[in-house]
Each structure stands twice: as structure tokens, then as C-alpha cells.
N, C-alpha and C positions, 0 to 999 in steps of 0.2 A: 717711205711714206711721202706724202705731198708736202709742199713748202708751207702748208697751213700749220705744220708742227712747230714752225718757228714762232707761232702765235700762242703757244701754250702759256697760260697765266697761272699765278699761284692759286687763284680761285678754282681754275679747272683742275689743277693738280690735287687739291683737297677733295674735290668731288670724285675724282678718279679713285683716290685712296678709300674714300667712303664706300665706293662700289666694289672694292677689292681688286682694283687695277693699278698697276704701277709702271713707270717709264724707265727705259734704259736706252743708252746710246750704243751703237755698234762698236765704237772705239773712242778713244780720247780725241781723235781728230775729226770724228764724224759730226756733221751739223744736223743730223736727223735723229729724232727720238722714236722709239717703238713702245707700244703699250702692250704689257704682258698680263695675262690672266691664266696662269698655268693650271693644268688639270689636277695636279697634286701641289699642295701648299705646305711649306715648312712652317712649323710653329714650335716655340720653345715654352714649355710650361713654366709659370712663375709661382706655382703653388707647390705642393708636395712632389710634383713630377720633375722639378728641377734638381739635377744632381751636381753637387759641388765636390770636385776631387779634394781629398784631404790636404795634399801638398799645396794646392792652389788656395785653399782656405787660409792656410798659414801665411802665404804670400800676400793675400788680399788684406789680411789684418795686420801685417807688419808695416814698418816704416820705409819699406823699399821704394814705394811710389807715393807721391802726393796725388790725390784724385780730386778732380773738380767737375762741375757741370756747367755748361754754357759759358765757360770762360773764354774759349777760343774756337768757336764753331767753324769759322772759315779755315782755321789752321787744321782742324780735324778733317774737313772734307778734302782739303788739298793733300793731306797725308794719305787719305783713302785713294786718291787719284794717282799718286806717284807709283812708279814701277817698283815691284817687289820680287824677291826670288820666286820663280815659277809663274810669275804673272807680269809680263813686260808691258802689257796694255791694260786699259780699264774701260768700263762702260760709263764713267763719269766724265762727261765733256763739259765745256764752259757753260753751255746752257743749263745743264743739270746744276752746276755750281751756283749760277745766278738765281735759278728758281728756288733752290733750297736755302740760299742766303736770304731771299725775300721771305720765305716761310719762317725762318728763324727770327727775322725782325718782327714778324707777326706773332711770335711765341707759339708757333705751330710745329717747329722743328727744333730738336734739341741735341746736345752732344754731351758725352762724358769723356774727360781727358785724363791721361796719366802723365805724370811729370817726374823727371829726375834732375836734380840740381838746376831747377828752373827751365829745363828743356822739355818741350813736348815730345814724348817718346811713344805714345800710342793713344788710341781712343776709338770712338764709334759715334755714329749719328743716326737719327731717325725722325719720324713724324709721329706726332701724338694727336689722336682724335678720340674724344670721349674716353672710354676705358681701354682703347687699343693703342699699342705702340708698334710702329712699322719700322723695324730695324733695317737700315739701308746698307751700311758698310762699316768695316772696321780696319784698323791698320796697326802695325807694331813695328817699332824700330829697335826694340830690345826684347829679349825673351819675357814672355808673360804679360807684356804691357797691355795688349788688347784683351787678353783673358781677364785680367783684373778689372778692366773697364766694363766688361760684360757682367761680371759678378756684382759690381757696384750698380750697374743699370738695373739688374734684376731686384736688388735690394731696394732701390729707389722706387721702381714701379710698384712693388708690393706696398711700400709705405704710402704711396700716393694714390692707391686705390685702383690701379690698372688691373685688367683681367686677361688681356690677350697680348702676347708678344709675337708678332709676325716676323719670320726670318726669310720670307719669300721662297727660298729653296732649302733643301736639307743638305748639309755637308757632313763629312766624317767628323770634322772638328766640332760642329754643333751637336752631333749625335751623342757625344760623350757627356754632354750636359743634360741629356734627356730630350733633345729636339726630336720631332717626328714629322712624318708627312701625313696630311689628311686630304680626302677628296675635296674638290672645289665646292661642291654643294654644302658639305659640313663646315668648311671654312666660312662660307658666306653666312651660314646660320650663326656661327660663333661671332663673326664680325658684327652682324646686325644687333646681337645682344650686347656686345661690348660698346658699340656706339651710344647705347642708352645709358651707360654707366657714367656718372659725373666725376670721373677722376680728374685730378689737377696736378700737373707737373710742378715740382718745387726745385729750383736750381740750388738754393741755399738750404742746406740741412746740417744740423750738428753732426760732426764726425762720429761721435759715440753712438748716436741713434742709428746711423747707417751701419756701424760696426756690429751693433747688437742684432740687427736684422740679418747680416751676413752670418753671424754665429748661429742663427736660427735655421739657416738653410740646410737641407738634407745632404749628408755626405754621400758621395758617389764612388768612394774607393780611393 
């Protein structure tokens, strides 16, 4: 795209998400952003449609990980940008990092972190608008770290009144939790409804409250 892409601002980014459009870079080294509006959109139900594997439920409720929210947003986005097995490059370039860091400072972008022995080992981040949460990326440095972050995200979204969790694309990994693809027109309708919902993200929540919500999630085998 043209050099005007370098002028993308946090305000423009929020307007784009509100219209159902999101940015990606071609690679970590790329200095250009592309706007995507796919014909099929991935969504993860956060109501009865979310499926929580039995083993993962036990892990999420155990003391294996310490889970937090908004404690290290930039650490999470850097973790999502680092090379991983099967993915040596990423769509998260420095401009994406800077823009989302600015959104986080404005309380419009949030993260969930998983820790072991004081070390950040996994997490995810995304954008919150109205009752919609746009999941951007997740990473894991140890087994189940990102999956536990996702379970905690869903529990928090339910507790905070969110009604739509946008995953952008459908992956095999997300499908096991109940994610599905819907046509663009249906997604836009769901998004418009969700934007009218007065949900509010809360970073600080009592652990037992989140744990009770996780226990209430439907088992998926």
C-alpha cells in the first residue's frame, strides 16, 4: 500500500475495528500495513458454545500458572512477535507494536498473561470495543500457557459483559474450543449489535471469581 499507511493512528485503528476491518503487516521486517476484511470471519462463542476440554479445565484451575491481566502488555505483544516452531516470521511489525501499545495506554487494548516462577511464559492480547473483543494473537513458551490464557480470557469476557469474541480467522486449534466461521455479512451484524453493549474490561478481578466462571464453562471432552 502507499506510504500513507505509516500515518495510521490509534483513532483510525479503533474506527477500523468498529467497521470490522483489521491490519496486518506482511512480515516482521515490513514497513507496510494491509487492511483485511475477510469473506469468512472466525468467532469464538463465549456462551454455551465455548467448549473447555476436561484436562485443560483442571490445568486452568490448578496452581501450575499464575494468571494476570494487563500486567505486561508489551511483553505479551513481543512474545507474540517472536519466532516459534512452525512460524519463523510474524505479521506483527514495529508499527503494530507501537499502535497497540498506544491503544493499551488508552485502555482500549488488553492482555492476559501466564507466569511460572515469575517468568512470562504465555499470553494473548486484543482490542475491546463495546461488547466486542478482537483477539489479535497469542504465544506460548511452555505447554498449555496460551491455552490457559484463552480460558481466562473467556471467563473474564463473560464476567465483564462482552458478547462477541472475534478471532479473525478459524484455526484447528481454536475449533476445538468451539470456534467457527461465519459470513462477513453475519459478522458485521453481530459486531454492530455488540458495539452497542456497555461491557467494561476489568484487569483486577478476584481469583476465586474467575475460577468459579471457569468451572461454569461447558466441558468439551
